[in-house]
C-alpha positions in Angstrom: -48.0 -8.1 -16.1 -45.6 -7.2 -13.6 -43.6 -6.0 -16.6 -46.5 -3.5 -17.5 -46.7 -2.1 -14.4 -42.5 -2.0 -13.9 -42.2 -0.4 -17.3 -45.1 2.1 -16.1 -43.4 2.8 -13.1 -39.8 3.8 -15.3 -42.0 6.3 -17.4 -43.3 8.0 -14.3 -40.1 8.1 -12.3 -38.8 9.1 -15.6 -41.7 12.3 -16.2 -41.0 13.1 -12.4 -37.7 13.9 -13.0 -38.4 16.1 -15.9 -40.6 17.7 -14.1 -38.8 18.9 -11.0 -36.0 19.9 -13.3 -36.8 23.9 -13.8 -34.8 23.8 -17.0 -35.7 21.7 -19.9 -32.5 20.9 -21.8 -33.4 22.0 -24.7 -33.5 25.5 -22.9 -29.9 24.8 -21.6 -28.5 25.6 -24.9 -29.9 28.7 -25.8 -29.3 30.0 -22.0 -25.3 29.6 -23.0 -23.8 32.4 -21.8 -22.8 35.2 -24.2 -19.6 35.0 -26.0 -16.8 36.9 -24.9 -15.5 39.3 -27.7 -12.4 38.9 -28.8 -11.3 42.7 -28.8 -8.0 41.2 -31.1 -10.0 40.6 -33.9 -10.6 43.6 -36.6 -14.0 45.4 -36.0 -14.2 44.2 -32.4 -15.1 47.1 -30.4 -12.8 49.1 -28.0 -12.7 47.6 -24.6 -13.5 49.8 -21.7 -11.0 52.2 -21.1 -9.3 53.7 -18.3 -6.1 55.4 -18.2 -4.6 57.0 -15.2 -3.0 60.1 -16.9 0.6 60.6 -16.0 0.9 64.7 -14.7 3.9 66.2 -14.5 2.5 69.1 -12.1 6.2 69.9 -10.2 7.0 71.1 -13.6 5.4 74.1 -13.7 5.6 75.6 -10.4 8.0 78.2 -11.6 9.9 77.9 -8.2 7.8 80.7 -7.0 5.8 78.2 -4.6 7.1 74.9 -2.9 6.1 72.2 -5.3 3.3 70.6 -2.6 0.8 73.4 -3.3 0.8 73.2 -7.2 0.2 69.6 -6.7 -2.4 70.2 -4.7 -4.1 73.2 -7.1 -3.4 70.8 -9.7 -5.3 67.9 -8.8 -8.5 69.3 -8.6 -8.5 70.6 -11.8 -6.7 68.5 -13.5 -8.4 64.7 -14.6 -7.2 62.1 -13.2 -8.0 59.2 -15.6 -9.2 59.3 -19.2 -11.8 57.2 -20.5 -14.3 56.6 -23.0 -16.1 59.6 -23.7 -12.9 61.4 -23.1 -11.8 60.4 -26.7 -15.0 60.7 -28.3 -14.9 63.3 -30.6 -16.0 61.8 -34.1 -12.2 60.8 -35.3 -9.9 57.7 -35.3 -8.0 56.7 -32.1 -4.5 55.7 -31.9 -4.0 53.5 -29.0 -0.1 52.8 -28.0 0.5 49.8 -25.7 4.5 50.6 -24.8 6.9 49.8 -22.4 8.6 53.3 -21.1 12.0 51.1 -21.1 12.0 50.3 -24.0 14.1 51.7 -27.1 11.5 50.7 -29.6 8.7 52.5 -27.8 10.8 55.3 -27.6 11.7 55.6 -31.2 8.1 54.8 -32.4 6.9 57.9 -29.3 9.5 60.1 -31.4 8.3 59.4 -35.3 5.0 60.4 -33.5 5.8 63.4 -32.2 8.1 64.3 -34.8 4.8 64.0 -37.2 2.4 65.4 -35.0 1.0 68.0 -37.0 -0.5 65.5 -39.1 -2.7 64.7 -36.1 -5.4 67.5 -36.5 -8.2 65.4 -35.0 -6.5 62.0 -34.3 -5.7 61.2 -30.7 -2.8 59.5 -29.2 -3.1 57.6 -26.0 0.2 56.2 -24.5 -0.1 52.7 -22.0 1.4 51.0 -20.1 1.1 47.9 -17.6 1.2 49.5 -14.4 3.9 48.0 -13.2 5.3 50.4 -15.1 4.1 53.3 -14.0 7.1 54.9 -12.4 9.3 54.8 -15.7 6.8 57.1 -17.4 8.2 60.2 -16.1 11.4 59.6 -17.6 9.9 58.4 -20.7 7.8 61.8 -20.9 11.0 63.8 -20.4 13.2 62.5 -22.8 10.1 62.5 -25.5 9.1 66.0 -24.4 5.8 64.2 -24.4 4.2 66.9 -22.1 4.6 69.1 -24.3 2.1 68.2 -26.7 -1.7 67.9 -25.6 -2.3 65.2 -28.3 -0.6 63.1 -26.5 -2.3 61.6 -23.6 0.0 59.2 -21.3 -0.3 57.0 -18.8 -1.0 53.4 -17.1 -3.4 51.0 -18.1 -6.2 50.8 -15.1 -8.7 48.7 -16.6 -7.3 45.5 -18.0 -7.1 47.4 -20.9 -3.6 45.8 -22.6 -4.6 42.4 -21.4 -8.1 42.5 -23.5 -5.7 43.6 -27.1 -2.2 43.1 -26.7 -1.2 40.1 -29.0 1.8 39.6 -27.2 4.6 40.3 -29.9 6.3 43.1 -30.3 6.3 46.4 -28.4 5.1 48.9 -29.4 1.7 48.0 -30.6 -0.7 50.4 -31.9 -4.6 49.6 -32.6 -6.3 52.1 -34.5 -9.5 52.5 -33.9 -12.3 54.3 -35.8 -15.1 57.5 -35.0 -16.9 54.0 -33.8 -14.0 53.0 -32.1 -14.5 49.3 -33.6 -10.6 48.2 -34.7 -9.5 48.7 -37.8 -5.9 48.2 -37.6 -3.1 46.6 -35.2 0.8 47.2 -35.6 3.0 45.7 -33.9 7.1 46.6 -33.7 8.4 50.5 -35.2 6.2 51.3 -38.2 7.4 53.9 -41.2 4.9 57.1 -40.7 3.9 56.3 -44.1 1.7 53.0 -42.9 0.1 55.0 -40.2 -0.7 58.4 -42.3 -3.9 57.0 -43.9 -5.7 56.5 -40.4 -4.9 60.1 -39.4 -7.5 62.1 -39.4 
Protein backbone atom coordinates (compact mmCIF):
# COMPACT_ATOMS: atom_id res chain seq x y z
CA UNK A 1 0.00 0.00 0.00
CA UNK A 2 2.82 2.34 0.84
CA UNK A 3 4.40 1.62 -2.53
CA UNK A 4 1.09 2.46 -4.26
CA UNK A 5 0.89 5.82 -2.42
CA UNK A 6 4.51 6.62 -3.34
CA UNK A 7 3.86 5.97 -7.07
CA UNK A 8 0.69 8.06 -6.95
CA UNK A 9 2.60 10.91 -5.27
CA UNK A 10 5.32 10.81 -7.99
CA UNK A 11 2.71 10.96 -10.75
CA UNK A 12 0.96 13.90 -9.07
CA UNK A 13 4.22 15.83 -8.67
CA UNK A 14 5.12 15.27 -12.32
CA UNK A 15 1.67 16.38 -13.47
CA UNK A 16 1.95 19.49 -11.28
CA UNK A 17 5.39 20.38 -12.73
CA UNK A 18 4.09 20.05 -16.32
CA UNK A 19 1.01 22.15 -15.52
CA UNK A 20 3.18 24.96 -14.10
CA UNK A 21 5.38 25.06 -17.22
CA UNK A 22 3.59 27.43 -19.64
CA UNK A 23 5.38 26.01 -22.69
CA UNK A 24 4.90 22.33 -23.28
CA UNK A 25 7.96 20.44 -24.60
CA UNK A 26 6.30 19.89 -28.00
CA UNK A 27 5.64 23.62 -28.37
CA UNK A 28 9.34 24.46 -27.76
CA UNK A 29 10.38 22.84 -31.03
CA UNK A 30 7.83 24.78 -33.06
CA UNK A 31 8.73 27.96 -31.22
CA UNK A 32 12.30 27.94 -32.54
CA UNK A 33 13.53 31.27 -33.72
CA UNK A 34 13.27 31.67 -37.47
CA UNK A 35 16.48 30.63 -39.16
CA UNK A 36 18.81 33.44 -40.11
CA UNK A 37 18.90 34.18 -43.83
CA UNK A 38 22.15 33.23 -45.50
CA UNK A 39 22.57 36.24 -47.78
CA UNK A 40 25.51 34.53 -49.52
CA UNK A 41 23.38 31.78 -51.08
CA UNK A 42 22.09 32.10 -54.64
CA UNK A 43 18.46 33.17 -54.60
CA UNK A 44 18.76 34.92 -51.25
CA UNK A 45 17.03 38.25 -50.96
CA UNK A 46 19.30 41.30 -50.83
CA UNK A 47 19.88 42.49 -47.26
CA UNK A 48 18.97 45.98 -46.13
CA UNK A 49 21.09 48.49 -47.99
CA UNK A 50 22.19 51.81 -46.56
CA UNK A 51 25.20 53.38 -48.23
CA UNK A 52 26.56 56.70 -47.01
CA UNK A 53 27.17 58.36 -50.35
CA UNK A 54 30.37 60.12 -51.29
CA UNK A 55 29.79 63.60 -52.67
CA UNK A 56 32.57 65.89 -53.83
CA UNK A 57 30.63 69.13 -53.50
CA UNK A 58 33.74 71.27 -53.15
CA UNK A 59 34.84 70.20 -56.64
CA UNK A 60 31.68 71.70 -58.15
CA UNK A 61 32.62 75.13 -56.80
CA UNK A 62 33.95 77.28 -59.66
CA UNK A 63 35.86 79.60 -57.34
CA UNK A 64 33.08 82.21 -57.32
CA UNK A 65 32.29 81.55 -53.67
CA UNK A 66 33.88 79.74 -50.77
CA UNK A 67 33.44 75.97 -50.63
CA UNK A 68 31.53 76.10 -47.33
CA UNK A 69 28.33 77.75 -48.65
CA UNK A 70 28.28 75.28 -51.55
CA UNK A 71 28.45 72.37 -49.10
CA UNK A 72 25.63 73.80 -46.98
CA UNK A 73 23.40 74.36 -50.00
CA UNK A 74 24.18 70.93 -51.47
CA UNK A 75 23.46 69.10 -48.21
CA UNK A 76 19.84 70.15 -48.43
CA UNK A 77 19.59 69.12 -52.10
CA UNK A 78 21.59 65.89 -52.24
CA UNK A 79 20.69 62.58 -50.72
CA UNK A 80 23.20 61.47 -48.10
CA UNK A 81 22.22 57.78 -47.97
CA UNK A 82 21.25 55.31 -50.67
CA UNK A 83 18.73 52.63 -49.63
CA UNK A 84 16.92 49.65 -51.18
CA UNK A 85 14.05 51.89 -52.27
CA UNK A 86 16.42 54.18 -54.21
CA UNK A 87 17.61 51.36 -56.45
CA UNK A 88 14.23 49.71 -57.02
CA UNK A 89 14.00 50.33 -60.78
CA UNK A 90 12.96 46.94 -62.17
CA UNK A 91 16.44 46.11 -63.49
CA UNK A 92 19.41 44.12 -62.27
CA UNK A 93 21.68 45.71 -59.68
CA UNK A 94 25.46 45.35 -59.35
CA UNK A 95 26.85 45.82 -55.82
CA UNK A 96 30.63 45.93 -55.70
CA UNK A 97 32.37 45.59 -52.34
CA UNK A 98 35.76 47.24 -52.70
CA UNK A 99 38.73 48.72 -50.93
CA UNK A 100 39.63 52.21 -52.23
CA UNK A 101 43.34 51.43 -51.86
CA UNK A 102 43.19 48.10 -53.78
CA UNK A 103 44.68 48.04 -57.29
CA UNK A 104 42.38 45.18 -58.37
CA UNK A 105 39.38 47.26 -57.28
CA UNK A 106 40.69 50.22 -59.29
CA UNK A 107 41.13 48.03 -62.35
CA UNK A 108 37.58 46.67 -61.99
CA UNK A 109 36.14 50.17 -61.54
CA UNK A 110 38.01 51.29 -64.68
CA UNK A 111 36.60 48.33 -66.62
CA UNK A 112 33.05 49.19 -65.52
CA UNK A 113 33.59 52.88 -66.31
CA UNK A 114 34.96 52.08 -69.78
CA UNK A 115 31.87 49.97 -70.50
CA UNK A 116 29.35 52.29 -68.91
CA UNK A 117 27.41 52.52 -72.18
CA UNK A 118 26.23 48.93 -71.58
CA UNK A 119 24.50 49.95 -68.35
CA UNK A 120 21.22 51.37 -69.66
CA UNK A 121 19.04 50.46 -66.66
CA UNK A 122 21.38 48.47 -64.42
CA UNK A 123 22.82 50.52 -61.59
CA UNK A 124 26.21 50.12 -59.94
CA UNK A 125 26.80 50.51 -56.23
CA UNK A 126 30.38 50.57 -55.01
CA UNK A 127 30.63 50.36 -51.25
CA UNK A 128 33.53 49.95 -48.89
CA UNK A 129 33.93 49.34 -45.20
CA UNK A 130 33.20 52.53 -43.17
CA UNK A 131 36.81 52.53 -41.92
CA UNK A 132 38.02 53.03 -45.50
CA UNK A 133 35.68 55.94 -46.32
CA UNK A 134 38.47 58.50 -45.99
CA UNK A 135 40.14 57.00 -49.08
CA UNK A 136 37.07 57.23 -51.33
CA UNK A 137 37.80 60.77 -52.64
CA UNK A 138 41.19 59.73 -54.05
CA UNK A 139 39.68 56.58 -55.56
CA UNK A 140 36.87 58.56 -57.22
CA UNK A 141 39.27 61.21 -58.51
CA UNK A 142 41.67 58.66 -59.99
CA UNK A 143 38.83 56.84 -61.75
CA UNK A 144 36.73 59.95 -62.61
CA UNK A 145 33.66 58.10 -61.31
CA UNK A 146 31.85 61.22 -60.15
CA UNK A 147 31.18 62.01 -63.83
CA UNK A 148 28.86 58.99 -64.21
CA UNK A 149 25.44 59.01 -62.51
CA UNK A 150 25.17 55.23 -62.92
CA UNK A 151 27.83 54.84 -60.21
CA UNK A 152 26.73 55.20 -56.57
CA UNK A 153 29.81 55.25 -54.37
CA UNK A 154 30.03 55.29 -50.61
CA UNK A 155 30.57 53.40 -47.39
CA UNK A 156 28.41 50.65 -45.89
CA UNK A 157 26.15 51.86 -43.08
CA UNK A 158 23.95 48.77 -42.61
CA UNK A 159 26.41 45.88 -42.10
CA UNK A 160 25.65 44.81 -45.69
CA UNK A 161 29.26 43.80 -46.40
CA UNK A 162 29.51 41.52 -43.36
CA UNK A 163 26.34 39.74 -44.45
CA UNK A 164 27.34 39.11 -48.08
CA UNK A 165 31.14 39.16 -48.31
CA UNK A 166 32.64 35.72 -48.96
CA UNK A 167 36.06 36.70 -47.56
CA UNK A 168 37.86 35.67 -50.71
CA UNK A 169 39.18 38.33 -53.09
CA UNK A 170 38.31 41.94 -53.62
CA UNK A 171 36.51 43.29 -55.40
CA UNK A 172 33.41 41.18 -54.90
CA UNK A 173 30.49 41.90 -57.19
CA UNK A 174 27.06 40.65 -56.18
CA UNK A 175 24.44 40.79 -58.91
CA UNK A 176 20.79 41.00 -57.89
CA UNK A 177 17.83 40.56 -60.25
CA UNK A 178 14.88 42.95 -60.48
CA UNK A 179 13.30 41.22 -57.45
CA UNK A 180 16.57 41.85 -55.59
CA UNK A 181 17.49 38.20 -55.26
CA UNK A 182 21.13 37.15 -55.61
CA UNK A 183 21.78 35.64 -59.04
CA UNK A 184 25.59 35.76 -59.25
CA UNK A 185 28.69 36.53 -57.18
CA UNK A 186 32.11 37.28 -58.64
CA UNK A 187 35.36 37.67 -56.71
CA UNK A 188 38.42 39.41 -58.09
CA UNK A 189 38.72 41.02 -61.49
CA UNK A 190 36.27 39.78 -64.10
CA UNK A 191 36.21 40.30 -67.86
CA UNK A 192 33.31 42.38 -69.14
CA UNK A 193 32.12 39.43 -71.23
CA UNK A 194 31.30 37.52 -68.03
CA UNK A 195 29.27 40.44 -66.73
CA UNK A 196 27.44 41.37 -69.96
CA UNK A 197 24.72 38.73 -69.65
CA UNK A 198 23.60 40.29 -66.34
CA UNK A 199 23.49 43.90 -67.55
CA UNK A 200 20.08 45.37 -68.47
